[in-house]
N, CA, C and O atoms as a printed pandas DataFrame, in Angstrom:
     atom_number atom_name residue_name chain_id  residue_number  x_coord  y_coord  z_coord
0              1         N          MET        A               1   37.103   12.050  190.691
1              2        CA          MET        A               1   36.372   12.828  190.988
2              3         C          MET        A               1   36.536   14.120  190.223
3              4         O          MET        A               1   35.545   14.806  189.971
4              5         N          THR        A               2   37.822   14.502  189.820
5              6        CA          THR        A               2   37.956   15.841  188.781
6              7         C          THR        A               2   37.451   15.528  187.541
7              8         O          THR        A               2   37.021   16.432  186.825
8              9         N          GLN        A               3   37.441   14.444  187.201
9             10        CA          GLN        A               3   36.539   13.763  185.840
10            11         C          GLN        A               3   35.331   14.290  185.962
11            12         O          GLN        A               3   34.883   15.127  185.178
12            13         N          ARG        A               4   34.782   13.880  186.854
13            14        CA          ARG        A               4   33.206   13.959  187.141
14            15         C          ARG        A               4   32.963   15.384  187.212
15            16         O          ARG        A               4   31.959   15.713  186.580
16            17         N          LEU        A               5   33.574   16.331  187.788
17            18        CA          LEU        A               5   33.399   17.610  188.168
18            19         C          LEU        A               5   33.557   18.458  186.671
19            20         O          LEU        A               5   32.811   19.359  186.286
20            21         N          THR        A               6   34.446   18.040  186.131
21            22        CA          THR        A               6   34.865   18.590  184.886
22            23         C          THR        A               6   33.585   18.216  183.914
23            24         O          THR        A               6   32.901   19.154  183.504
24            25         N          ALA        A               7   33.332   17.210  183.633
25            26        CA          ALA        A               7   32.225   16.872  182.947
26            27         C          ALA        A               7   30.835   17.661  183.402
27            28         O          ALA        A               7   30.037   18.015  182.535
28            29         N          PHE        A               8   30.652   17.853  184.460
29            30        CA          PHE        A               8   29.627   18.413  185.105
30            31         C          PHE        A               8   29.674   20.047  184.802
31            32         O          PHE        A               8   28.726   20.703  184.371
32            33         N          ALA        A               9   30.775   20.467  185.073
33            34        CA          ALA        A               9   30.894   22.180  184.595
34            35         C          ALA        A               9   30.887   22.084  182.922
35            36         O          ALA        A               9   30.354   23.084  182.441
36            37         N          GLY        A              10   31.298   21.234  182.036
37            38        CA          GLY        A              10   30.831   21.448  180.917
38            39         C          GLY        A              10   29.482   21.563  180.495
39            40         O          GLY        A              10   29.106   22.331  179.609
40            41         N          PHE        A              11   28.615   20.639  181.268
41            42        CA          PHE        A              11   27.374   20.493  181.119
42            43         C          PHE        A              11   26.536   21.761  181.625
43            44         O          PHE        A              11   25.463   22.117  181.137
44            45         N          GLY        A              12   27.092   22.278  182.508
45            46        CA          GLY        A              12   26.461   23.732  182.966
46            47         C          GLY        A              12   26.900   24.754  181.777
47            48         O          GLY        A              12   25.955   25.295  181.203
48            49         N          VAL        A              13   27.950   25.023  181.420
49            50        CA          VAL        A              13   28.220   25.939  180.334
50            51         C          VAL        A              13   27.405   25.457  179.058
51            52         O          VAL        A              13   26.992   26.377  178.352
52            53         N          ALA        A              14   27.111   24.188  178.653
53            54        CA          ALA        A              14   26.468   24.042  177.363
54            55         C          ALA        A              14   25.001   24.661  177.837
55            56         O          ALA        A              14   24.356   25.474  177.175
56            57         N          ALA        A              15   24.662   24.182  178.949
57            58        CA          ALA        A              15   23.123   24.273  179.087
58            59         C          ALA        A              15   22.683   25.827  179.257
59            60         O          ALA        A              15   21.581   26.300  178.977
60            61         N          PHE        A              16   23.750   26.468  179.754
61            62        CA          PHE        A              16   23.448   28.251  179.737
62            63         C          PHE        A              16   24.128   29.113  179.034
63            64         O          PHE        A              16   23.841   30.306  179.124
64            65         N          GLY        A              17   25.147   28.685  178.208
65            66        CA          GLY        A              17   26.034   29.623  177.736
66            67         C          GLY        A              17   25.742   29.609  176.035
67            68         O          GLY        A              17   26.397   30.419  175.379
68            69         N          ILE        A              18   25.115   29.028  175.561
69            70        CA          ILE        A              18   25.322   28.388  174.229
70            71         C          ILE        A              18   24.313   29.647  173.478
71            72         O          ILE        A              18   23.088   29.596  173.591
72            73         N          ALA        A              19   24.893   30.575  172.839
73            74        CA          ALA        A              19   24.518   31.610  172.123
74            75         C          ALA        A              19   23.394   32.399  172.775
75            76         O          ALA        A              19   22.537   32.988  172.116
76            77         N          GLY        A              20   23.443   32.382  174.164
77            78        CA          GLY        A              20   22.282   33.014  174.923
78            79         C          GLY        A              20   20.967   32.276  174.763
79            80         O          GLY        A              20   19.912   32.627  175.293
80            81         N          LEU        A              21   21.118   31.318  174.054
81            82        CA          LEU        A              21   19.582   30.161  173.848
82            83         C          LEU        A              21   18.926   30.113  175.071
83            84         O          LEU        A              21   17.751   30.432  175.254
84            85         N          LEU        A              22   19.887   29.616  176.093
85            86        CA          LEU        A              22   19.192   29.017  177.265
86            87         C          LEU        A              22   19.348   29.852  178.758
87            88         O          LEU        A              22   19.140   29.389  179.880
88            89         N          ALA        A              23   19.776   31.213  178.400
89            90        CA          ALA        A              23   20.294   32.166  179.420
90            91         C          ALA        A              23   18.799   32.651  180.021
91            92         O          ALA        A              23   17.979   33.180  179.271
92            93         N          VAL        A              24   18.494   32.394  181.608
93            94        CA          VAL        A              24   17.328   32.809  182.165
94            95         C          VAL        A              24   17.684   33.881  183.146
95            96         O          VAL        A              24   18.561   33.841  184.009
96            97         N          PRO        A              25   16.878   34.810  182.872
97            98        CA          PRO        A              25   17.115   36.203  183.750
98            99         C          PRO        A              25   16.898   35.891  185.238
99           100         O          PRO        A              25   15.878   35.251  185.496
100          101         N          ALA        A              26   17.580   36.191  186.107
101          102        CA          ALA        A              26   17.345   35.978  187.821
102          103         C          ALA        A              26   15.906   36.111  188.067
103          104         O          ALA        A              26   15.278   35.218  188.637
104          105         N          TRP        A              27   15.322   37.277  187.626
105          106        CA          TRP        A              27   13.951   37.864  187.871
106          107         C          TRP        A              27   12.877   36.954  187.120
107          108         O          TRP        A              27   11.684   37.182  187.326
108          109         N          ALA        A              28   13.216   36.056  186.363
109          110        CA          ALA        A              28   12.258   35.466  185.549
110          111         C          ALA        A              28   11.398   34.441  186.641
111          112         O          ALA        A              28   11.833   33.799  187.596
112          113         N          GLU        A              29    9.951   34.560  186.083
113          114        CA          GLU        A              29    9.443   33.403  187.028
114          115         C          GLU        A              29    8.713   32.572  186.173
115          116         O          GLU        A              29    8.047   33.003  185.231
116          117         N          GLY        A              30    8.839   31.171  186.530
117          118        CA          GLY        A              30    8.106   30.212  185.566
118          119         C          GLY        A              30    8.921   29.914  184.575
119          120         O          GLY        A              30   10.058   30.379  184.657
120          121         N          PRO        A              31    8.594   29.125  183.457
121          122        CA          PRO        A              31    9.615   28.470  182.420
122          123         C          PRO        A              31    9.535   29.519  181.284
123          124         O          PRO        A              31    8.580   30.163  180.851
124          125         N          VAL        A              32   11.080   29.477  180.878
125          126        CA          VAL        A              32   11.357   30.348  179.756
126          127         C          VAL        A              32   11.712   29.785  178.634
127          128         O          VAL        A              32   12.666   29.006  178.637
128          129         N          GLU        A              33   10.903   30.115  177.280
129          130        CA          GLU        A              33   11.166   29.426  176.327
130          131         C          GLU        A              33   11.742   30.210  175.195
131          132         O          GLU        A              33   11.365   31.367  175.004
132          133         N          THR        A              34   12.601   29.661  174.464
133          134        CA          THR        A              34   13.183   30.447  173.599
134          135         C          THR        A              34   13.319   29.425  172.079
135          136         O          THR        A              34   13.836   28.308  172.115
136          137         N          THR        A              35   12.858   29.933  171.027
137          138        CA          THR        A              35   12.892   29.027  169.839
138          139         C          THR        A              35   13.624   29.305  168.800
139          140         O          THR        A              35   13.526   30.451  168.361
140          141         N          ALA        A              36   14.449   28.457  168.195
141          142        CA          ALA        A              36   15.407   28.638  167.008
142          143         C          ALA        A              36   14.754   27.693  165.873
143          144         O          ALA        A              36   14.033   26.728  166.127
144          145         N          THR        A              37   15.111   28.112  164.620
145          146        CA          THR        A              37   14.678   27.279  163.391
146          147         C          THR        A              37   16.317   26.955  162.898
147          148         O          THR        A              37   17.173   27.840  162.924
148          149         N          TYR        A              38   16.530   25.882  162.556
149          150        CA          TYR        A              38   17.741   25.416  161.851
150          151         C          TYR        A              38   17.453   25.222  160.113
151          152         O          TYR        A              38   16.467   24.842  159.481
152          153         N          GLU        A              39   18.165   25.461  159.905
153          154        CA          GLU        A              39   18.159   25.039  158.045
154          155         C          GLU        A              39   19.303   24.236  158.145
155          156         O          GLU        A              39   20.327   24.448  158.794
156          157         N          CYS        A              40   18.979   23.201  157.359
157          158        CA          CYS        A              40   19.949   21.832  157.181
158          159         C          CYS        A              40   20.257   21.563  156.046
159          160         O          CYS        A              40   19.630   22.302  155.287
160          161         N          ALA        A              41   21.129   20.648  155.331
161          162        CA          ALA        A              41   21.622   20.191  154.191
162          163         C          ALA        A              41   20.418   19.399  153.827
163          164         O          ALA        A              41   19.588   18.853  154.554
164          165         N          ASP        A              42   20.525   19.469  152.404
165          166        CA          ASP        A              42   19.430   18.686  151.769
166          167         C          ASP        A              42   18.157   19.203  151.844
167          168         O          ASP        A              42   17.182   18.516  151.541
168          169         N          GLY        A              43   18.037   20.696  152.331
169          170        CA          GLY        A              43   16.911   21.279  152.449
170          171         C          GLY        A              43   15.746   21.012  153.388
171          172         O          GLY        A              43   14.547   21.263  153.272
172          173         N          LYS        A              44   16.431   20.444  154.328
173          174        CA          LYS        A              44   15.776   19.918  155.664
174          175         C          LYS        A              44   15.749   21.242  156.624
175          176         O          LYS        A              44   16.478   22.225  156.496
176          177         N          SER        A              45   14.654   21.022  157.697
177          178        CA          SER        A              45   14.838   22.247  158.685
178          179         C          SER        A              45   14.161   21.542  159.935
179          180         O          SER        A              45   13.333   20.634  159.863
180          181         N          ILE        A              46   14.613   22.067  160.986
181          182        CA          ILE        A              46   14.244   21.954  162.234
182          183         C          ILE        A              46   13.842   22.982  163.135
183          184         O          ILE        A              46   14.651   23.901  163.263
184          185         N          VAL        A              47   12.622   23.057  163.891
185          186        CA          VAL        A              47   12.395   24.180  164.825
186          187         C          VAL        A              47   12.403   23.524  166.066
187          188         O          VAL        A              47   11.592   22.644  166.357
188          189         N          ALA        A              48   13.557   24.045  167.021
189          190        CA          ALA        A              48   13.583   23.681  168.501
190          191         C          ALA        A              48   13.205   24.774  169.517
191          192         O          ALA        A              48   13.763   25.869  169.457
192          193         N          MET        A              49   12.282   24.510  170.441
193          194        CA          MET        A              49   11.886   25.043  171.296
194          195         C          MET        A              49   12.644   24.635  172.430
195          196         O          MET        A              49   12.625   23.430  172.679
196          197         N          PHE        A              50   13.426   25.518  173.300
197          198        CA          PHE        A              50   14.290   25.064  174.390
198          199         C          PHE        A              50   13.696   25.714  175.578
199          200         O          PHE        A              50   13.411   26.908  175.678
200          201         N          GLU        A              51   13.540   24.761  176.490
201          202        CA          GLU        A              51   12.987   24.978  177.668
202          203         C          GLU        A              51   14.229   25.164  178.878
203          204         O          GLU        A              51   15.352   25.500  178.504
204          205         N          SER        A              52   14.011   24.978  180.013
205          206        CA          SER        A              52   15.293   24.916  181.087
206          207         C          SER        A              52   16.203   23.475  180.871
207          208         O          SER        A              52   17.431   23.400  180.824
208          209         N          ASP        A              53   15.255   22.408  180.762
209          210        CA          ASP        A              53   15.926   21.331  180.769
210          211         C          ASP        A              53   15.524   20.227  179.358
211          212         O          ASP        A              53   15.641   19.002  179.322
212          213         N          GLU        A              54   15.108   21.006  178.455
213          214        CA          GLU        A              54   14.676   19.926  177.691
214          215         C          GLU        A              54   14.492   20.755  176.289
215          216         O          GLU        A              54   14.298   21.969  176.339
216          217         N          VAL        A              55   14.559   20.057  175.023
217          218        CA          VAL        A              55   13.959   20.862  173.798
218          219         C          VAL        A              55   12.879   19.888  173.236
219          220         O          VAL        A              55   12.804   18.670  173.398
220          221         N          GLU        A              56   11.964   20.822  172.451
221          222        CA          GLU        A              56   10.906   20.164  171.481
222          223         C          GLU        A              56   11.403   20.302  170.178
223          224         O          GLU        A              56   11.787   21.359  169.677
224          225         N          LEU        A              57   11.385   19.257  169.675
225          226        CA          LEU        A              57   11.631   19.472  168.194
226          227         C          LEU        A              57   10.439   19.328  167.461
227          228         O          LEU        A              57    9.456   18.697  167.849
228          229         N          THR        A              58   10.544   19.911  166.424
229          230        CA          THR        A              58    9.253   19.976  164.916
230          231         C          THR        A              58   10.191   19.743  163.905
231          232         O          THR        A              58   10.954   20.648  163.566
232          233         N          PHE        A              59   10.233   18.499  163.316
233          234        CA          PHE        A              59   11.065   18.421  161.980
234          235         C          PHE        A              59   10.161   18.506  160.918
235          236         O          PHE        A              59    8.980   18.273  161.179
236          237         N          ASP        A              60   10.498   18.813  159.693
237          238        CA          ASP        A              60   10.184   19.380  158.375
238          239         C          ASP        A              60    9.393   18.022  158.047
239          240         O          ASP        A              60    8.503   18.151  157.206
240          241         N          ASP        A              61    9.574   16.807  158.555
241          242        CA          ASP        A              61    8.457   15.830  157.969
242          243         C          ASP        A              61    7.396   15.626  158.867
243          244         O          ASP        A              61    6.699   14.616  158.774
244          245         N          GLY        A              62    7.191   16.532  159.777
245          246        CA          GLY        A              62    5.856   16.446  160.619
246          247         C          GLY        A              62    6.122   15.870  161.919
247          248         O          GLY        A              62    5.188   15.971  162.714
248          249         N          ARG        A              63    7.472   15.121  162.448
249          250        CA          ARG        A              63    7.400   14.412  163.280
250          251         C          ARG        A              63    7.661   15.723  164.805
251          252         O          ARG        A              63    8.117   16.861  164.697
252          253         N          LYS        A              64    7.326   15.229  165.715
253          254        CA          LYS        A              64    7.374   16.367  166.666
254          255         C          LYS        A              64    7.753   15.371  168.031
255          256         O          LYS        A              64    7.057   14.363  168.155
256          257         N          LEU        A              65    8.793   15.610  169.019
257          258        CA          LEU        A              65    9.347   15.040  170.095
258          259         C          LEU        A              65    9.834   15.805  170.953
259          260         O          LEU        A              65   10.184   16.922  170.573
260          261         N          ALA        A              66    9.984   15.467  172.227
261          262        CA          ALA        A              66   10.721   16.155  173.316
262          263         C          ALA        A              66   11.921   15.533  173.634
263          264         O          ALA        A              66   11.818   14.306  173.643
264          265         N          LEU        A              67   12.917   15.922  173.872
265          266        CA          LEU        A              67   14.260   15.500  174.303
266          267         C          LEU        A              67   14.790   16.182  175.579
267          268         O          LEU        A              67   15.111   17.370  175.573
268          269         N          PRO        A              68   14.883   15.311  176.797
269          270        CA          PRO        A              68   15.705   15.931  177.769
270          271         C          PRO        A              68   17.069   16.206  177.534
271          272         O          PRO        A              68   17.652   15.626  176.618
272          273         N          GLN        A              69   17.640   17.016  178.250
273          274        CA          GLN        A              69   19.140   17.454  178.189
274          275         C          GLN        A              69   20.060   16.421  178.793
275          276         O          GLN        A              69   19.784   15.804  179.822
276          277         N          ALA        A              70   21.049   16.284  178.171
277          278        CA          ALA        A              70   22.095   15.035  178.502
278          279         C          ALA        A              70   23.388   15.763  178.657
279          280         O          ALA        A              70   23.683   16.912  178.326
280          281         N          MET        A              71   24.112   14.803  179.252
281          282        CA          MET        A              71   25.470   15.119  179.476
282          283         C          MET        A              71   26.263   15.449  178.023
283          284         O          MET        A              71   26.090   14.819  176.979
284          285         N          SER        A              72   27.111   16.512  178.202
285          286        CA          SER        A              72   27.987   16.898  176.702
286          287         C          SER        A              72   29.272   17.604  177.397
287          288         O          SER        A              72   29.269   18.431  178.309
288          289         N          GLY        A              73   30.365   17.041  176.706
289          290        CA          GLY        A              73   31.776   17.720  177.002
290          291         C          GLY        A              73   31.651   19.116  176.295
291          292         O          GLY        A              73   32.246   20.096  176.744
292          293         N          SER        A              74   30.877   19.176  175.199
293          294        CA          SER        A              74   31.005   20.447  174.188
294          295         C          SER        A              74   29.688   20.589  173.899
295          296         O          SER        A              74   28.936   19.619  173.994
296          297         N          GLY        A              75   29.201   21.923  173.475
297          298        CA          GLY        A              75   27.540   22.065  173.188
298          299         C          GLY        A              75   26.860   21.437  174.182
299          300         O          GLY        A              75   27.279   20.936  175.226
300          301         N          ALA        A              76   25.486   21.544  173.627
301          302        CA          ALA        A              76   24.322   21.128  174.427
302          303         C          ALA        A              76   24.117   19.707  173.701
303          304         O          ALA        A              76   24.428   19.508  172.527
304          305         N          ARG        A              77   23.658   18.927  174.397
305          306        CA          ARG        A              77   23.002   17.498  173.920
306          307         C          ARG        A              77   21.844   17.070  174.362
307          308         O          ARG        A              77   21.762   16.938  175.584
308          309         N          TYR        A              78   20.790   16.776  173.634
309          310        CA          TYR        A              78   19.521   16.393  174.112
310          311         C          TYR        A              78   19.167   15.084  173.471
311          312         O          TYR        A              78   19.131   14.925  172.250
312          313         N          ALA        A              79   18.837   13.903  174.597
313          314        CA          ALA        A              79   18.906   12.622  173.892
314          315         C          ALA        A              79   17.759   11.679  174.563
315          316         O          ALA        A              79   17.525   11.653  175.771
316          317         N          ALA        A              80   17.137   10.971  173.653
317          318        CA          ALA        A              80   16.262    9.865  174.228
318          319         C          ALA        A              80   17.202    8.948  175.258
319          320         O          ALA        A              80   18.403    8.756  175.071
320          321         N          GLU        A              81   16.645    8.564  176.072
321          322        CA          GLU        A              81   17.165    7.627  177.307
322          323         C          GLU        A              81   18.130    6.562  176.752
323          324         O          GLU        A              81   19.110    6.164  177.382
324          325         N          ASP        A              82   17.820    6.178  175.662
325          326        CA          ASP        A              82   18.477    4.913  175.068
326          327         C          ASP        A              82   19.316    5.729  173.770
327          328         O          ASP        A              82   19.588    5.121  172.735
328          329         N          ASP        A              83   19.625    6.953  173.943
329          330        CA          ASP        A              83   20.111    7.644  172.772
330          331         C          ASP        A              83   19.893    7.091  171.116
331          332         O          ASP        A              83   20.723    6.972  170.214
332          333         N          SER        A              84   18.709    6.873  171.139
333          334        CA          SER        A              84   17.972    6.403  169.692
334          335         C          SER        A              84   18.097    7.387  168.914
335          336         O          SER        A              84   18.458    7.212  167.750
336          337         N          ILE        A              85   17.789    8.752  169.470
337          338        CA          ILE        A              85   17.779    9.787  168.796
338          339         C          ILE        A              85   18.201   11.066  169.538
339          340         O          ILE        A              85   17.591   11.398  170.554
340          341         N          VAL        A              86   19.403   11.917  168.982
341          342        CA          VAL        A              86   20.287   12.863  169.720
342          343         C          VAL        A              86   20.068   13.867  168.878
343          344         O          VAL        A              86   20.035   13.624  167.672
344          345         N          PHE        A              87   19.842   15.430  169.450
345          346        CA          PHE        A              87   19.987   16.436  168.894
346          347         C          PHE        A              87   21.054   17.401  169.471
347          348         O          PHE        A              87   20.841   18.060  170.490
348          349         N          TRP        A              88   21.975   17.443  168.914
349          350        CA          TRP        A              88   23.232   18.169  169.575
350          351         C          TRP        A              88   23.597   19.523  168.737
351          352         O          TRP        A              88   23.719   19.581  167.513
352          353         N          ILE        A              89   23.759   20.715  169.760
353          354        CA          ILE        A              89   24.332   21.696  169.229
354          355         C          ILE        A              89   25.497   22.417  169.986
355          356         O          ILE        A              89   25.801   22.205  171.160
356          357         N          LYS        A              90   26.090   23.280  169.157
357          358        CA          LYS        A              90   27.130   24.089  169.511
358          359         C          LYS        A              90   27.167   25.523  168.774
359          360         O          LYS        A              90   27.532   25.806  167.633
360          361         N          GLY        A              91   26.768   26.167  169.603
361          362        CA          GLY        A              91   26.712   27.518  169.111
362          363         C          GLY        A              91   25.604   27.487  168.167
363          364         O          GLY        A              91   24.538   26.946  168.461
364          365         N          LYS        A              92   25.824   28.072  166.990
365          366        CA          LYS        A              92   24.399   28.287  166.137
366          367         C          LYS        A              92   24.377   27.110  165.204
367          368         O          LYS        A              92   23.683   27.116  164.187
368          369         N          THR        A              93   25.076   26.184  165.525
369          370        CA          THR        A              93   25.166   24.889  164.739
370          371         C          THR        A              93   24.568   23.632  165.251
371          372         O          THR        A              93   24.550   23.449  166.469
372          373         N          ALA        A              94   24.067   22.728  164.421
373          374        CA          ALA        A              94   23.496   21.433  165.042
374          375         C          ALA        A              94   23.134   20.312  164.264
375          376         O          ALA        A              94   22.672   20.559  163.150
376          377         N          PHE        A              95   23.251   19.075  164.627
377          378        CA          PHE        A              95   22.990   17.917  163.967
378          379         C          PHE        A              95   22.244   16.830  164.788
379          380         O          PHE        A              95   22.388   16.674  166.001
380          381         N          VAL        A              96   21.470   16.132  164.024
381          382        CA          VAL        A              96   20.537   14.963  164.542
382          383         C          VAL        A              96   21.070   13.609  164.163
383          384         O          VAL        A              96   21.428   13.397  163.005
384          385         N          THR        A              97   21.134   12.709  165.068
385          386        CA          THR        A              97   21.595   11.508  164.933
386          387         C          THR        A              97   20.521   10.645  165.289
387          388         O          THR        A              97   20.002   10.896  166.377
388          389         N          GLU        A              98   19.969    9.501  164.509
389          390        CA          GLU        A              98   18.970    8.389  164.853
390          391         C          GLU        A              98   19.375    7.275  164.382
391          392         O          GLU        A              98   19.936    7.100  163.300
392          393         N          GLY        A              99   18.976    6.131  165.549
393          394        CA          GLY        A              99   19.151    4.783  165.406
394          395         C          GLY        A              99   20.269    4.104  166.081
395          396         O          GLY        A              99   21.217    4.839  166.360
396          397         N          SER        A             100   20.340    3.201  166.315
397          398        CA          SER        A             100   21.441    2.691  167.095
398          399         C          SER        A             100   23.217    2.750  166.591
399          400         O          SER        A             100   24.233    2.582  167.266
400          401         N          ASP        A             101   23.034    3.053  165.160
401          402        CA          ASP        A             101   24.280    3.026  164.414
402          403         C          ASP        A             101   24.675    4.816  164.081
403          404         O          ASP        A             101   25.566    5.194  163.321
404          405         N          ASP        A             102   23.691    5.759  164.923
405          406        CA          ASP        A             102   24.051    7.063  164.915
406          407         C          ASP        A             102   24.162    7.599  163.512
407          408         O          ASP        A             102   25.154    8.154  163.040
408          409         N          ASN        A             103   23.092    7.379  162.948
409          410        CA          ASN        A             103   22.654    7.714  161.508
410          411         C          ASN        A             103   22.649    9.143  161.514
411          412         O          ASN        A             103   21.912    9.576  162.400
412          413         N          VAL        A             104   23.240   10.069  160.804
413          414        CA          VAL        A             104   23.244   11.325  160.905
414          415         C          VAL        A             104   22.053   11.868  159.930
415          416         O          VAL        A             104   22.177   11.900  158.706
416          417         N          THR        A             105   20.864   12.299  160.641
417          418        CA          THR        A             105   19.601   12.321  159.585
418          419         C          THR        A             105   19.667   13.976  159.030
419          420         O          THR        A             105   19.466   14.372  157.883
420          421         N          TYR        A             106   19.962   14.652  160.053
421          422        CA          TYR        A             106   19.825   16.175  159.894
422          423         C          TYR        A             106   21.319   16.609  159.951
423          424         O          TYR        A             106   21.739   16.512  161.104
424          425         N          LYS        A             107   22.094   16.981  159.220
425          426        CA          LYS        A             107   23.248   17.450  159.176
426          427         C          LYS        A             107   23.577   18.728  158.516
427          428         O          LYS        A             107   22.991   19.051  157.482
428          429         N          ASP        A             108   24.680   19.634  159.174
429          430        CA          ASP        A             108   24.969   20.948  158.714
430          431         C          ASP        A             108   23.911   21.997  158.945
431          432         O          ASP        A             108   23.566   22.893  158.174
432          433         N          CYS        A             109   23.400   21.680  160.316
433          434        CA          CYS        A             109   22.278   22.737  160.572
434          435         C          CYS        A             109   22.678   24.046  161.161
435          436         O          CYS        A             109   23.533   24.080  162.046
436          437         N          VAL        A             110   22.127   25.077  160.732
437          438        CA          VAL        A             110   22.548   26.325  161.008
438          439         C          VAL        A             110   21.165   27.347  161.775
439          440         O          VAL        A             110   20.139   27.540  161.123
440          441         N          ALA        A             111   21.291   27.777  162.837
441          442        CA          ALA        A             111   19.999   28.470  163.330
442          443         C          ALA        A             111   20.059   29.844  162.720
443          444         O          ALA        A             111   21.105   30.479  162.594
444          445         N          ASP        A             112   18.644   30.339  162.280
445          446        CA          ASP        A             112   18.957   31.600  161.601
446          447         C          ASP        A             112   18.828   32.536  162.711
447          448         O          ASP        A             112   19.022   33.738  162.530
């Protein structure tokens, strides 16, 4: 039970404490969105629009997708149900893995 509570507590910190990206004021009504642009290695970029429990990603190759927030021990993790694509952020940094072999397709990403 302690392990489960610790994991859940880490998830809460990740969801609401990352550089203020997902902080929602108590007085806010309706969804609150925050957008960040990440510049990555190899000249790649990602635009991430954060909502309360998901992120909508727009990749520089034109792809768009929404990912729900998933459990994370550190940072915030957004993932497809089958983990075929994962967007992981910690502070102002991020990376994306794709495929069953966790191939890092967007690395060394930093929010502006």
